[in-house]
N, C-alpha and C positions, 0 to 999 in steps of 0.2 A: 225773761230777758228785759221786759219793759221796766220792771222794778229795779233790776240791777243797773240799768242805764240811768234811770232816774236818780237813784242813790249815788251812783258815780258822779253824776253831775253836781249833786249837792256837796259831795265830798270835796270836789275841786273848788267849788265856790267858797266853802268854809275855809279851806287851806289858804287860798290866795287873799282872802278878806282878813286873815289873821296876820297882822304885821310881825308878831313874834315868830310864828312858824315860817313865813316867807323869808324873814331875814336869817334866823339861825339854821334852818334846814336848807333853804335854797341859796341864798346869797352869800352866807358865810364861807362855804367852800370855794366860791369864786374869788372872794377876797384873799383867802389863804393862797390860792394859786398866784395871784398877783404878787403878793409879798414874797412867797418862797421862790418863785421863778426869778425874782430879781436878786436873791441871795445866792442860790446855787448857780455856779457857772462852770465852764469847762465841759467835760464829757463823762458819761457814765455808761459802762458796757458798750463802748464804741458809739454811743449816740449822744447828741447834745443833752446836757443835764436838765434842760427845761422839759425834754420828753419824759424823763424819769419823774420829775415833779408832777407833771400832768397825770401820768399813770398812778402815782400815789394818791393824788387828790381825788381821782376817780374812785379809787377804793375807799377812801375816807368818806367820800360822798355817799357811797352805798351803805356804809355802816352808820353814817349820821342820819341818813333818811329812813333806812329800814329798821335799824335797831333803836336808836334814840328817838327819832321822830315818832315812830309808831307806838313805842312803849309809853312815851309821855302823853300822846294823844289819848290812848285808851284808858290810861290810869285817870286822867282828868275827867274823862267822860264817865267812867265808872263811879268816881267819888262824888260827882255832881248829880248822879242819879239818871244820867242820860241813857246809859246802856239798859238800865232796868226798864225805862219807859219804852225803849225800842222793842222789848219783848211783848209789849201790849199793842203793837201796831201790826198791820197786815204784812209787813215785810218779814220774810223768814230770816232767822238769825244767820244762816249760811249766806244768804244773799247780801245781808248787811255787811258781814265780815269780808266777803269777797269784794264788795265795792271799796271798802276801806283799804285793803290790801292792793287792789288794782290802782287806786288813786295814788298810793305811796310810790308804787313802781312807776307810774306816769310821771310823778314829780321828778323821780330820779332820772328818767329818760330825758325830760326836758332839761334838767340840770347838766346831764352829759353833753347834750348838743350845745348848751351855752358855754361849757368848758372848752369844747373844741373850737368854737367860734372865737372865744377870748384868746385861746392859745394861739390860734392862727393870726390873729390881729397883733398880738403882743410879741410872740416869739416864733412865728411862722412854723408851728407845730403842724405835722401832716395829719391826715385822716388815716385810720387803720387800713392797711392793705387787705388784711383778711377780715372783711366786714362781717361776714356771717359768723365766724368764730368769736369775734369781738362782741356782737350782739348777744350770743349765747352766754359768754362770760359775764356780761352785765346783768342779764336776766338771772343767771345762777347766783351771782352776788347779792342782787336785790332780794331774791326769794329766800336765800340762806339767812341773811341778816333780818328779814322780816320775820322769819321763824324764830330767830333768837330774840327779837323785839317783843314777840308775843309771849315767849317764855319769860323774859325780864318783866314784862308787865304783870304777869301772874305772880311774881315774887315781891313786888312793890305793894306795901300795904296802905300807903296814903299818898295823896298829891303833894303834900308838904315834904320838901327834901327829895322828891323823886327826880328833880332835874340834877341835883348834886350827886345822887346815887348813880344815875345813868352816866353822867359825865366822868365820874370816878373810874368807871369801867372804860368808856369810849376813848377818852383823850390819851391815857397811857397806852392803850392798845394801839391807837393810831401812831403814837410816838415810836413804839417799839417795833411796829410791823412795817414801817416805811411809808406810812400815810403822809408824813410831812417831809419826805425826802429820803434818799438812800441811807441805809443803816450800815454799810460796810465798814465805816470808821467807828462804830459803837464798840464799847467794851464787850468781851466775849460773853460775860454773864448776861448783859442786856439782850445780845443777839440770841442767846439760848432761850430766854423767856419769850422773846418775840416769835420764836420758831414753833411754839405751841398754840399761838393765838390764831383764830380763823381768818383775820384780816390779812395776815402774812401770806396765806395761800391765795386769797383773791388777788392781792397785789402781784404775786408771782405769776398768776395766770394772765393778768393785764400786761406785765412785763413781756411775758412769752409771745403773746399775740400782738401787742401793739409795738413794742420795741424791736422784736426779731421776726415777726411775720410767721409765727408758728400757728398751729391749729389747737383748738381747745382739747382735742382728744390726744394731743401729744403729751399732755400732763394729767394722766388719769389719777395719780395719786393726790394731786392738789384738788381736783374735782371731787374726789371721793371724801376727803377730809372736810372740805367746805360744805358739801351736801350733808355730811354726818352732823356737823355743828348745827345746820339749819333744822335738821329732823330732830335733833335732841332738844332744841328750843321749842319746836312745835309739840313734842311729846310732853314737855312740862306744862305747856299751855293747855293741852288736851286734858290733863289731870287736874289742873288747878284753875282753870279759867273761871272767873266769877262775873256775873252781870250786875250783881248788887253791890252797893258800897261796903267796904270792909268795916265792920263795927270795932270800935276800941282802937 
């Protein structure tokens, strides 16, 4: 436990000292909320549109932090030889990875609180009524996209171009799944594509709990699909995870 807490502290220090990570992973979703909440007006599903924008950005934040942030972090460390050096230190590999994953989830938790504070100040958005279910949804989303991030990291062969590759997946997924606002007005073909993406089901869960006061167990299908995506990513990582830089 001491090694885990020590490594978790180091991971947090490294994250917040990196201006690029702090901006693109933490601050960028906050800026998106400010911009999109000023564009979307009126009501959605009987609630102010700003509530739906906040729900979408929360989902995007989970994907941006757990999927993109984790994948890019580990690819960079692998190609710099940092992960290889970790294997020669006293810290067990499982403890190191657990600290990295916990740090990512902690960043998302802080971001979620910051989004609600920003929403309250700018748009008078309320806190979730079903707080326990909301916390479970956020934990499930962070864990699922962290699993997918580990899987994506195993598929990326070099640090060069990894950011472009990850964002080629993340940004269209966010657009099609409702991360940047409601998709009810999208053409049917785009909505059909979005319906098979994991972020769609996380946003559905956030809508259900935050907008309508439901419980997480009221949507077992969405929970199962999101968990399956996370497990699939973890399975890819389990089979293909490398600590050494990829040659060639």
